[in-house]
N, C-alpha and C positions, 0 to 999 in steps of 0.2 A: 405479476410476476410471482406465482410460488414460494412460499418460504421452505420448499421440500424438494432437492433436487437430488435428483438418482446418483448411488456411484459411477453408474453407467457413463452418464453427462460430464462428469470429470475424465474418465478415463478417454471417452471420445475426445476431449479437448487435449488432454497430453497427447494421444496418438498426431491429433490435427496440427499440435505445434510443435512437436518433434522435430522435424524437419529445419525450423528454422532458428530456436532458441539451444539456452545452453541447460544443462542438467550441472545447477552450482552445486559444490561440494558443501561437507559440513567439516565442522571443525569442533575439536573438543578440548575448552579451556578449563582453567580455575580461575575462577573471580580474584580480585583482590581482597574477596569478603570470604575466599576459601572456599566457596561454592562451584562444584562442578557443572558445567553447563555445555551445553552443543548446539554450534552457534551455525544456523543454514546461512550461506553466504549470496545474500542474494543479491548483496551489491556490487557480484562478478557478473550479472545475469546483461545480458544483450540491452541496450539502452542505459545500462548502470541501476537499473531497478528492477523489481518483479513487476511494475506495471506493464509492460509489453507483454506479458501472459494474458491478461486482459482485455488489452487493446487489441493486439494480433488475431486473438483466437474469436474476437468481435468481428474483423475486417476480413478474416478468412471466412466468416460466416455469410456474408454480404453478396448478394448477386451483381451481377454487372452492370445493370443501371444505377444503385445505390453509389456502387464505387465513380462511374463516371460522374457523378454530383460531386464528387470532391469531398472529403471529409474536414470535420470542424468539430472542436472543442474546447474547452476550458479547462486548465490544471493549475497548481500549484507550482508545477515544474515536471514533474517523472511521467505521470499521465501523457502528457505533452509530449515529452519525448517518444513516449511508448506507441503515440498515435503518429508520430511522424515516422518513425522507425516502420511502422505497421504498413506506412504511405508509400515510405520508400521500396520496402521489398514487396508491392504490389501494385508499384509504379501510378499509386494515384495519391495526387494533391492534397496536403493536408492544411488547415489552417488554425493556428491556436492561439487562443487567447488568454492571457496571464493577468495574474493581480501584480499591483507594484509591488508587494513585499514578497516577490519571486526573487531570490538570489542572482544577481547580475551575471553568475558564471552558467547559469542554467539557460538563461535569455541567451547567450551567446553561441551556447551549442545548439541550442533550438534553431537558431536563426542559420546554423549551418546546415541546416536537415531540411525542415518546413518549408513550404511553399509562402505562407503570409504568419509572421507571428507579431500578435498585437498586444500590447502591453497596456490594459486602462483597467480601473476599480481600483479600490483599497482591498478587498479581498476575494478569494475564490468565488463568491456568491453573485458577488457585481461580474466579474468575469465571465459569470455562467449565462448570465442574462442576456449580453453582447453576443454571446455563442448561439442561443437560443433562437437571436433576434434575426442572426446570419441564416439561420436555419428558415426561418420564417419569409424573411425578403430575397435571397439567393437558390433556398432550394439544397442546401447542401444536409451531407447527411452525418447527423449526431451520434460522437463518441460517447457516451457519459464516464465520467471516470470510477462509479461505484453503484449504481440504481440501473444495471441491466444484466440480467441473468447470464449473458455471452461472456462478458466482464468478470462474473463471481465466478462461473465455471473455469475460466481460465486460471483466477487468482488461486483456486481452490487445486490445481497443480501441481503446487508449491506442498502443499500439504501431503500429496501422494509420494512425491520425490523424499521428502523429509522423514516420514515414517516407512519405508522402503529400506534405506539407509541407517534409520536408529530407531526401530521400532518398538524398542522396550520402553520410549519416553512415558513419562506418567502425565506430563504438562508443559504445555507449550505458550510463549509468550510473546503477542503479536502488538505492534501497534497500529493504534486507530486514528486515519483522519476521516473520510467520507464513511469509511465501514469498508469498502470492497474488498478489500484484504481478508480482513478479520471473519464476514462473512462466509469467502468462498472456503478458507482456512478451517476455520470451523464447522461448516458444515459437512466437508469433505473427512476430516478429521474424526468427526464423533461417527460417519457411516464406517468407516474400518475399525475403531476403538471407542464404542460407545462410555466408556471408563475415564475417557483423557482428559482433564481439565484443560479449559482452554483460559490465558486469562489474557484481557486485553489492555492496554496502556495508552492515554492519551495526556495532552498537555496538559496541565492546569490552567492554563491560559486559553484554553480550547476545549471545553468538556461537554462537547456535542452530543455523545451517546450515553457519557455516563449520567448527564441529567437527564438526557429522554427515557432510558433505561429504569433510573429513578423513580422518573413521574409517568412513566408505561405510556407516554403517547411522544410524538414530535416534538422537542423544542427547537427553537430558535434561540441561540445567541444574541445578544444585544452588543456585542461586542467580542474583538479577537485579541487576546493580548498574548502571544506566544513569537517568538521568534522561527520556532518550526512550522513552516509555511507549508508543507503537504500535511500538516495533522491539522487545519486550519479553516474546514468550511463553518460556516454560522448555522447550518443545517444539514443531516443526512436528507436520508429518505424511509418511506414508509416499510418497503420491502427492503431494507438493510436493517432495520429494527424490527421485523421481526424475524429475521433469520437469527441476530444476533440475541435477543431475548431469550430463543429458543436454543441457542448452543454455546453461548459462550459464559461462563461460570463466573464472573467477576470482573469490573473493569476497576483500575488504579488508576491515580493521577502523579504525575510528574512534573516538576519544576525547571524551565529552561536551561537553569543551571546545572542541575542534576544531569540533564540529557547532556550537556556539553562538558561535566566531568567525566561521563561514561563514554563520548567519544573521543576522550583526551586518554583514556586508558585504553581503550581499544587500539589507537593509534600506540602507544607508546608500548603496550605490552604485547600487542599481536601484528602491528604493523597494517591495520587494518584501519583505512579511512571513511569517514561517514558523514552522512550529515546528521543534524539535531534528531531528528525523525528515527531514524536508524536506530540512533542509540537508545531509544525511549527503554524499551523492555530492558537491558543491560542496567540502564539506571532504577529500574523498579527492583531490579535485585540488591543492587550493590547499597540502596539507601533501605532497604528493610520494607519498601512499599509493598511488595509481597513478599514473602516468608515461605518455601517451600519446605515441608518436613525433610530430614535429612539423607533419608532413603528415596526419595523420589528423585527419578531421571528427568531432567529440565532442560529444555530446547527452547530457545530465543532464534527469530526471524531478524536477522540482520538487511531491511529490507531495502535500502539505498546506497549508494557511494558519496561523497564527498567530500570537502576539506575546510577545514575553518581556521586557519593559522596555528593547527597543533605545534607544538616544540618538539624539536628535533627528538629521535631517538638516542 
């Protein structure tokens, strides 16, 4: 896969997806740190997160023979939901492998939609091995959560939307798991505005791409130590690292507690219920892990919905 994707590929993906997904709104808010930010509310997306963009774009690109074999993937939850919904929209059975650190609420939602949900393995990388075994043994069509050009092109449609709605943005903050979302957003956004800054945010307990970019090569983490399961692969992919190294200006790390506090702030102040991963970018701003200039216009991707026992408003 090339680390250069044309703007035509992103616009074609947007046209392909538009009959099926939501054009999610933006929301301007003032953080409790007095910073003004524009939130892209992808927590309101079909399937509950941005993942439907990449998953469905990939499935819509498949031929009948590939669809007839059935779909399979491994996920921390959100990509699995995206593949399951894509399967439902196209009448294709989907098997989803999940690691045991997947929240029970996501497992239950998936079991209501997917043909088969298998919870096995400590982290995503373990579940992914099982999914690949299913490809080898059963011939199923595998949908990678981040290292696939169709997935990246689908995720990049989010950048087209946010910069269409807020063209004056100077900075976009994006959470990083395997790297599919930030690969798509950074590539598309830089094509539209080469001067925009793209800031990635990872969990301190899963600094997969932070360490890979720092060392200039793919790193496999020895362990994962975060509750943000959707930000927690032990290893990314070379294709994602190439795109991120080219287009992402900085990656910062946030603690689980900082994500929790950001999620609680989003709920109390804005009525937005997010999972930890979706609050990561807000956490980076609230804690000063990333500090924009006062004149810079900042956008934040709220990448997925969730609820973690936040107090009443």
